[in-house]
C-alpha positions as CSV (number, residue, x, y, z in Angstrom):
1,M,-6.8,18.8,22.7
2,C,-9.3,17.4,20.2
3,M,-10.9,14.1,19.5
4,I,-9.8,12.8,16.2
5,F,-11.8,10.2,14.2
6,H,-10.8,7.9,11.3
7,I,-12.9,5.6,9.1
8,A,-11.5,2.5,7.4
9,T,-13.1,1.1,4.4
10,K,-12.6,-1.5,1.6
11,S,-12.4,1.2,-1.1
12,D,-11.4,4.8,-1.1
13,I,-14.1,7.4,-0.2
14,P,-14.5,11.0,-1.3
15,R,-12.7,13.9,0.4
16,I,-14.8,16.9,1.6
17,E,-12.6,19.9,2.3
18,W,-13.0,21.8,5.6
19,N,-14.6,25.2,5.0
20,K,-14.4,27.6,7.9
21,N,-17.0,29.8,6.3
22,S,-19.5,27.0,6.2
23,P,-18.5,24.5,8.9
24,A,-19.8,21.0,8.3
25,F,-18.8,17.3,8.1
26,N,-15.4,17.0,6.4
27,T,-12.9,14.3,5.4
28,S,-9.2,14.3,4.5
29,D,-6.1,12.2,4.0
30,L,-4.1,11.0,6.9
31,S,-1.3,13.4,8.0
32,D,2.1,12.2,8.8
33,K,1.5,12.8,12.5
34,N,-1.5,10.4,12.6
35,K,-0.1,7.5,10.5
36,D,0.2,5.4,13.7
37,V,-3.7,5.1,13.8
38,L,-3.3,2.6,10.9
39,T,-2.4,-0.1,13.5
40,H,-6.0,-0.1,14.7
41,F,-7.7,-1.1,11.4
42,S,-8.1,-4.2,9.4
43,L,-9.4,-2.4,6.3
44,P,-7.0,-0.8,3.7
45,F,-8.4,2.7,3.1
46,V,-8.2,5.0,6.2
47,T,-9.5,8.5,6.1
48,Y,-9.8,11.3,8.7
49,F,-13.3,12.7,9.3
50,G,-14.3,15.8,11.3
51,S,-17.4,17.6,12.4
52,D,-18.6,21.2,12.1
53,E,-15.9,22.0,14.6
54,S,-13.3,20.8,12.0
55,C,-12.1,18.1,14.5
56,G,-14.0,15.2,16.0
57,C,-15.2,17.1,19.1
58,G,-18.5,17.8,17.4
59,F,-19.5,14.1,17.5
60,R,-21.0,12.5,20.6
61,H,-18.1,10.9,22.4
62,A,-17.4,9.6,25.9
63,L,-14.2,9.7,28.0
64,R,-13.0,7.1,30.4
65,Q,-12.8,8.5,34.0
66,D,-12.3,6.3,37.1
67,G,-13.3,3.2,35.2
68,H,-16.6,4.7,33.8
69,W,-17.6,6.2,30.5
70,I,-18.6,9.8,30.9
71,P,-20.2,11.7,28.0
72,A,-18.0,14.6,26.9
73,S,-20.9,16.9,26.0
74,D,-23.8,18.3,27.9
75,S,-27.5,18.7,26.9
76,E,-26.9,22.3,25.7
77,D,-24.9,21.2,22.6
78,S,-26.8,18.0,21.9
79,A,-28.6,19.5,18.8
80,D,-25.2,20.2,17.3
81,K,-23.9,16.8,18.1
82,N,-27.0,15.2,16.6
83,K,-26.5,17.3,13.4
84,N,-23.0,16.0,13.2
85,Q,-24.0,12.4,13.8
86,R,-26.6,12.8,11.0
87,Q,-24.1,14.3,8.5
88,L,-21.8,11.4,9.3
89,L,-24.6,8.9,8.7
90,D,-25.7,10.6,5.5
91,F,-22.1,10.5,4.2
92,I,-21.8,6.8,4.9
93,K,-25.2,5.9,3.4
94,T,-24.2,7.8,0.2
95,N,-20.6,6.6,-0.1
96,L,-20.5,3.2,1.5
97,K,-23.7,1.5,0.4
98,D,-21.7,-1.3,-1.4
99,Q,-19.8,-2.3,1.8
100,E,-20.9,-4.8,4.3
101,F,-19.1,-3.1,7.1
102,F,-16.5,-0.4,7.9
103,E,-14.5,0.6,11.0
104,I,-14.3,3.8,13.0
105,Y,-11.7,4.7,15.6
106,G,-11.5,7.8,17.7
107,C,-8.8,9.1,20.1
108,W,-7.3,12.2,21.4
109,D,-5.0,14.0,19.1
110,G,-1.6,12.5,19.6
111,D,-2.8,9.2,21.1
112,F,-2.9,7.4,17.7
113,A,-0.5,4.7,18.8
114,E,-2.1,4.1,22.2
115,K,-3.7,0.8,22.8
116,S,-7.4,0.6,22.0
117,E,-9.9,0.5,24.9
118,G,-11.9,-2.2,23.1
119,K,-13.7,-3.3,20.0
120,Q,-17.5,-3.1,19.6
121,E,-19.8,-4.2,16.8
122,I,-22.7,-1.8,16.1
123,E,-25.2,-1.3,13.3
124,L,-25.2,1.8,11.2
125,D,-28.4,3.3,12.7
126,D,-26.9,3.0,16.2
127,I,-24.8,6.1,15.4
128,L,-28.0,8.2,15.6
129,D,-29.2,6.7,18.9
130,P,-29.2,9.6,21.5
131,E,-27.6,7.1,24.0
132,F,-24.7,6.3,21.7
133,Y,-21.3,7.9,22.2
134,F,-18.1,7.0,20.5
135,K,-15.8,5.9,23.3
136,E,-12.3,7.3,23.6
137,R,-9.9,4.9,21.9
138,G,-12.7,2.6,20.9
139,L,-12.7,0.7,17.7
140,Y,-16.2,0.2,16.1
141,I,-17.0,-2.4,13.5
142,V,-20.1,-0.8,11.9
143,R,-22.4,-3.2,10.0
144,M,-24.5,-1.8,7.2
145,K,-28.1,-2.8,6.8
146,N,-29.4,-4.1,3.5
147,N,-31.8,-1.1,3.2
148,C,-29.2,1.7,3.0
């Protein structure tokens, strides 16, 4: 099973095709199987995004276990996770600089209709904080800074 991430925006964003020969950040349209994810967003344009692993598993994320949030990655792959977080941030700064905020939602593949575990407002730069993990089934309202 893989983590799957989507970003919702006020206007459409570019698509970056997955390239298995040069794995990196990628975006694509929603597939029919993940259309239920639309219920989590308030913004009209929803796009899938993935990491160098093609899915969302390459981003720092945490899973809920016994009432606690547990990071899904260990220190051995933190450099790759940081690279993926950086590519996400660079994409956002390039393509969303005219937007005040956007939304991100992540869940396990197939859990698109499941109830959200909560909503959290963050600032764009929080994505690079080494202590930041996208929480499983967490909705993030990401505020842009004026200096993007």
